[in-house]
C-alpha positions in Angstrom: 40.1 156.7 123.5 41.0 155.1 120.1 42.1 157.6 117.4 39.6 156.7 114.7 40.8 159.7 112.7 43.7 157.5 111.6 41.4 155.6 109.3 40.6 157.3 105.9 37.6 156.2 104.0 38.2 155.2 100.5 35.6 154.8 97.8 34.8 151.1 97.3 36.8 150.0 100.2 36.2 146.4 101.1 37.2 146.5 104.7 36.5 148.7 107.7 40.1 150.0 107.9 41.3 150.0 104.3 43.2 153.0 103.1 45.6 153.4 106.0 48.9 155.1 104.9 52.3 153.9 105.9 52.8 156.8 108.3 49.4 156.0 109.8 50.5 152.4 110.0 53.5 153.2 112.2 51.3 155.4 114.4 48.6 152.8 114.5 51.1 150.1 115.5 52.3 152.3 118.3 48.7 153.0 119.4 47.8 149.4 119.4 51.0 148.5 121.4 50.3 151.2 124.0 46.7 149.9 124.3 48.0 146.4 124.8 50.5 147.7 127.3 47.7 149.6 129.1 45.9 146.3 129.6 49.1 144.8 131.2 50.3 147.6 133.6 53.9 147.3 134.7 54.7 144.3 132.6 55.6 145.9 129.2 58.1 148.7 128.4 57.0 151.9 126.6 57.0 151.8 122.8 60.3 153.7 122.6 62.0 151.0 124.7 60.9 148.0 122.6 63.2 146.5 120.1 63.1 147.3 116.4 62.0 143.8 115.7 59.1 144.0 118.1 58.0 147.4 116.6 58.1 145.8 113.1 56.1 142.9 114.4 53.4 145.3 115.7 53.5 147.2 112.3 53.2 143.9 110.5 50.2 142.9 112.6 48.5 146.2 112.0 49.3 145.8 108.3 47.7 142.4 108.2 44.6 143.7 109.8 44.4 146.8 107.6 45.1 144.8 104.5 47.9 147.3 103.7 50.1 146.4 100.7 50.7 143.1 99.2 52.9 141.7 102.0 51.5 139.4 104.7 52.4 139.3 108.3 54.9 136.5 107.8 56.5 138.3 104.8 57.5 141.1 107.0 58.9 139.2 110.0 62.4 137.8 109.6 63.1 134.3 110.9 59.6 132.8 110.2 60.4 131.2 106.9 61.1 127.5 106.6 63.5 126.4 103.8 63.3 122.7 102.8 64.9 120.6 100.2 63.6 117.5 98.5 65.9 116.0 95.9 67.3 118.9 93.9 64.3 121.2 94.6 64.5 123.9 97.4 61.3 125.6 98.6 60.7 128.4 101.0 57.5 128.6 103.0 56.1 131.4 105.2 52.9 129.9 106.4 51.8 126.4 107.3 51.7 123.8 104.6 51.0 120.1 104.0 53.4 117.7 102.4 52.1 114.6 100.5 50.9 113.5 97.1 48.4 116.3 97.0 50.1 118.7 99.4 51.4 122.2 99.0 54.8 120.5 99.0 54.1 117.7 96.5 55.7 114.4 97.3 55.7 112.0 94.3 56.0 108.8 96.3 53.5 105.9 96.3 54.3 105.4 100.0 53.2 109.0 100.9 49.6 109.8 101.8 47.7 112.5 99.9 48.1 114.9 102.9 50.8 113.2 104.8 52.3 115.8 107.2 51.6 119.3 108.3 54.4 121.8 108.8 53.4 124.7 110.9 54.8 127.8 112.6 53.8 128.3 116.2 55.3 130.1 119.2 58.1 131.3 117.0 59.2 127.9 115.9 58.5 125.4 113.1 56.9 122.0 113.8 56.0 118.9 111.8 53.0 116.8 112.6 51.9 113.5 111.1 48.4 113.7 109.6 47.4 110.1 110.5 49.3 108.9 107.4 49.4 105.2 106.5 53.2 104.8 106.8 53.9 107.5 109.4 56.2 110.5 109.4 59.7 110.1 110.6 62.0 112.8 112.0 65.7 111.9 112.0 65.0 108.2 111.9 62.3 108.1 114.5 58.6 107.9 113.9 56.7 110.8 115.3 53.3 110.7 117.0 53.0 114.3 118.2 54.1 117.6 116.6 57.9 117.9 116.7 60.1 121.0 116.6 62.2 121.4 113.5 65.7 122.8 113.3 68.3 123.2 110.6 69.6 119.9 109.3 66.6 117.8 110.4 65.5 115.1 108.0 61.8 114.4 107.7 60.9 111.1 105.9 57.6 111.0 104.2 57.1 107.6 102.5 60.5 106.9 100.9 61.2 110.7 100.4 63.4 112.7 102.6 62.7 116.4 103.2 65.8 118.2 104.6 65.4 121.3 106.7 67.8 123.9 105.2 66.7 126.7 107.5 64.1 127.1 110.2 
């Protein structure tokens, strides 16, 4: 049975489970994990035997669902940021973004499309995908036609602009 007593009602709360305290958050993460583990008997270790990183991931997931604090799921998990450099500008991204003349990563290049390429985090890795741009997206000198995994040092060419992956 789910411990609904973990949820405290707050006046004017906008969500079903607003108002969860940090202590409740840890307990709720453990409860959610154990429920998940119960659905997969024999395949997952008990909460106490999981890594600190996995426990933090469950806490971040619960935090995202409960709208706890200002941090998002990706803010709390290390290793999910993508650091890129274009020219003398370095940017850090935690969630998917587009690059192009009108993208989240603006590319001031007449040979770039408005929304040229999509950078997205999936399955624990960062990928780049061409968004049917006119001049194509190039990774390390090769035109890409499908999403490609990114790693440190990769060079993504959008128009005549090169985006260097500093950290992925």
